[in-house]
VOZA-51910 format. One record per residue (C-alpha): residue in three letters; residue number from 1; x, y, z. Coordinates in steps of 0.25 Angstrom, whole numbers. Layout:
! VOZA-51910
+------+------+-------+-------+-------+
| resn | resi |     u |     v |     w |
+------+------+-------+-------+-------+
|  ALA |  NUM |     X |     Y |     Z |
...
+------+------+-------+-------+-------+
END
This chain:
! VOZA-51910
+------+------+-------+-------+-------+
| resn | resi |     u |     v |     w |
+------+------+-------+-------+-------+
|  UNK |    1 |   495 |   469 |   288 |
|  UNK |    2 |   509 |   472 |   297 |
|  UNK |    3 |   515 |   461 |   305 |
|  UNK |    4 |   524 |   462 |   317 |
|  UNK |    5 |   533 |   451 |   320 |
|  UNK |    6 |   530 |   444 |   335 |
|  UNK |    7 |   537 |   432 |   340 |
|  UNK |    8 |   530 |   421 |   345 |
|  UNK |    9 |   534 |   410 |   354 |
|  UNK |   10 |   529 |   395 |   357 |
|  UNK |   11 |   529 |   393 |   370 |
|  UNK |   12 |   531 |   376 |   372 |
|  UNK |   13 |   516 |   374 |   375 |
|  UNK |   14 |   512 |   381 |   361 |
|  UNK |   15 |   505 |   373 |   351 |
|  UNK |   16 |   501 |   376 |   337 |
|  UNK |   17 |   503 |   386 |   327 |
|  UNK |   18 |   507 |   401 |   330 |
|  UNK |   19 |   497 |   410 |   329 |
|  UNK |   20 |   493 |   418 |   316 |
|  UNK |   21 |   482 |   427 |   310 |
|  UNK |   22 |   471 |   419 |   304 |
|  UNK |   23 |   470 |   429 |   291 |
|  UNK |   24 |   475 |   440 |   286 |
|  UNK |   25 |   471 |   451 |   294 |
|  UNK |   26 |   470 |   446 |   306 |
|  UNK |   27 |   474 |   455 |   318 |
|  UNK |   28 |   475 |   445 |   330 |
|  UNK |   29 |   481 |   430 |   327 |
|  UNK |   30 |   474 |   419 |   337 |
|  UNK |   31 |   480 |   414 |   350 |
|  UNK |   32 |   479 |   400 |   353 |
|  UNK |   33 |   477 |   392 |   367 |
|  UNK |   34 |   490 |   384 |   370 |
|  UNK |   35 |   482 |   374 |   380 |
|  UNK |   36 |   485 |   361 |   385 |
|  UNK |   37 |   470 |   358 |   388 |
|  UNK |   38 |   458 |   364 |   385 |
|  UNK |   39 |   455 |   378 |   394 |
|  UNK |   40 |   439 |   380 |   397 |
|  UNK |   41 |   435 |   393 |   400 |
|  UNK |   42 |   422 |   396 |   407 |
|  UNK |   43 |   414 |   407 |   407 |
|  UNK |   44 |   421 |   419 |   415 |
|  UNK |   45 |   433 |   411 |   415 |
|  UNK |   46 |   447 |   416 |   410 |
|  UNK |   47 |   460 |   408 |   405 |
|  UNK |   48 |   475 |   412 |   402 |
|  UNK |   49 |   476 |   404 |   389 |
|  UNK |   50 |   492 |   401 |   384 |
|  UNK |   51 |   496 |   404 |   370 |
|  UNK |   52 |   508 |   397 |   371 |
|  UNK |   53 |   514 |   408 |   364 |
|  UNK |   54 |   524 |   421 |   368 |
|  UNK |   55 |   527 |   432 |   360 |
|  UNK |   56 |   537 |   443 |   358 |
|  UNK |   57 |   528 |   455 |   353 |
|  UNK |   58 |   535 |   465 |   346 |
|  UNK |   59 |   537 |   479 |   354 |
|  UNK |   60 |   526 |   489 |   353 |
|  UNK |   61 |   515 |   479 |   349 |
|  UNK |   62 |   506 |   470 |   358 |
|  UNK |   63 |   498 |   456 |   357 |
|  UNK |   64 |   484 |   458 |   359 |
|  UNK |   65 |   476 |   446 |   363 |
|  UNK |   66 |   461 |   447 |   359 |
|  UNK |   67 |   450 |   438 |   361 |
|  UNK |   68 |   445 |   428 |   348 |
|  UNK |   69 |   432 |   435 |   342 |
|  UNK |   70 |   425 |   421 |   340 |
|  UNK |   71 |   428 |   417 |   354 |
|  UNK |   72 |   424 |   429 |   360 |
|  UNK |   73 |   414 |   433 |   353 |
|  UNK |   74 |   407 |   417 |   352 |
|  UNK |   75 |   413 |   412 |   367 |
|  UNK |   76 |   416 |   424 |   375 |
|  UNK |   77 |   430 |   422 |   377 |
|  UNK |   78 |   439 |   434 |   375 |
|  UNK |   79 |   453 |   437 |   381 |
|  UNK |   80 |   453 |   445 |   396 |
|  UNK |   81 |   460 |   455 |   394 |
|  UNK |   82 |   457 |   457 |   379 |
|  UNK |   83 |   466 |   461 |   374 |
|  UNK |   84 |   477 |   454 |   381 |
|  UNK |   85 |   491 |   462 |   377 |
|  UNK |   86 |   502 |   454 |   376 |
|  UNK |   87 |   513 |   466 |   377 |
|  UNK |   88 |   527 |   465 |   369 |
|  UNK |   89 |   535 |   462 |   379 |
|  UNK |   90 |   527 |   449 |   385 |
|  UNK |   91 |   535 |   435 |   381 |
|  UNK |   92 |   526 |   426 |   390 |
|  UNK |   93 |   516 |   416 |   384 |
|  UNK |   94 |   503 |   423 |   378 |
|  UNK |   95 |   493 |   419 |   385 |
|  UNK |   96 |   477 |   422 |   382 |
|  UNK |   97 |   466 |   427 |   395 |
|  UNK |   98 |   454 |   422 |   390 |
|  UNK |   99 |   438 |   423 |   397 |
|  UNK |  100 |   428 |   416 |   393 |
|  UNK |  101 |   416 |   428 |   394 |
|  UNK |  102 |   407 |   418 |   386 |
|  UNK |  103 |   395 |   410 |   394 |
|  UNK |  104 |   403 |   394 |   389 |
|  UNK |  105 |   415 |   389 |   392 |
|  UNK |  106 |   425 |   388 |   382 |
|  UNK |  107 |   436 |   377 |   380 |
|  UNK |  108 |   449 |   382 |   376 |
|  UNK |  109 |   457 |   373 |   369 |
|  UNK |  110 |   471 |   372 |   365 |
|  UNK |  111 |   474 |   380 |   353 |
|  UNK |  112 |   461 |   387 |   352 |
|  UNK |  113 |   462 |   401 |   348 |
|  UNK |  114 |   460 |   410 |   359 |
|  UNK |  115 |   464 |   424 |   357 |
|  UNK |  116 |   471 |   432 |   345 |
|  UNK |  117 |   482 |   440 |   347 |
|  UNK |  118 |   483 |   455 |   341 |
|  UNK |  119 |   498 |   463 |   339 |
|  UNK |  120 |   496 |   475 |   342 |
|  UNK |  121 |   505 |   487 |   342 |
|  UNK |  122 |   507 |   495 |   357 |
|  UNK |  123 |   509 |   508 |   358 |
|  UNK |  124 |   514 |   513 |   374 |
|  UNK |  125 |   507 |   524 |   380 |
|  UNK |  126 |   516 |   537 |   383 |
|  UNK |  127 |   508 |   539 |   395 |
|  UNK |  128 |   509 |   554 |   399 |
|  UNK |  129 |   505 |   560 |   411 |
|  UNK |  130 |   496 |   571 |   412 |
|  UNK |  131 |   487 |   579 |   420 |
|  UNK |  132 |   477 |   583 |   408 |
|  UNK |  133 |   471 |   574 |   397 |
|  UNK |  134 |   463 |   583 |   385 |
|  UNK |  135 |   449 |   582 |   386 |
|  UNK |  136 |   440 |   574 |   376 |
|  UNK |  137 |   424 |   574 |   375 |
|  UNK |  138 |   424 |   562 |   382 |
|  UNK |  139 |   433 |   566 |   393 |
|  UNK |  140 |   433 |   556 |   406 |
|  UNK |  141 |   420 |   550 |   402 |
|  UNK |  142 |   422 |   534 |   404 |
|  UNK |  143 |   414 |   521 |   401 |
|  UNK |  144 |   403 |   523 |   392 |
|  UNK |  145 |   405 |   537 |   390 |
|  UNK |  146 |   405 |   540 |   376 |
|  UNK |  147 |   390 |   537 |   376 |
|  UNK |  148 |   383 |   524 |   369 |
|  UNK |  149 |   378 |   521 |   355 |
|  UNK |  150 |   365 |   524 |   353 |
|  UNK |  151 |   357 |   512 |   351 |
|  UNK |  152 |   345 |   504 |   356 |
|  UNK |  153 |   355 |   497 |   367 |
|  UNK |  154 |   360 |   510 |   372 |
|  UNK |  155 |   344 |   518 |   372 |
+------+------+-------+-------+-------+
END
């Protein structure tokens, strides 16, 4: 597996160890909440949760901030703008925009693993002005235009 160096700055309120990959083939590393007091996230509420970290991401890459699958499946906690993007030229604190889509409040504690971060390559599009586009079978069909799978739920 290839790696790419990302410089990490611990901000004054950061506590604990630097993020790390939890297994040999993990694609993401966990981001932990850096809180001075617990944060109660009620159903439907959003919060911007600090990580205490600033990153120097290499040009041509981004960090994608994604929900943790356990919190998403069991509690309904997800990243509002999933995946959140941290651009290579951003040098401020990485914060995670969480939302509670579950039925119960969740108390987020200091050092809770709240999201995961994945380093991803980025390609910038070369936007070319055109008066015409090539045709496809789908054409300009929008949401749901490609049909539905056959099955009892869709009969």
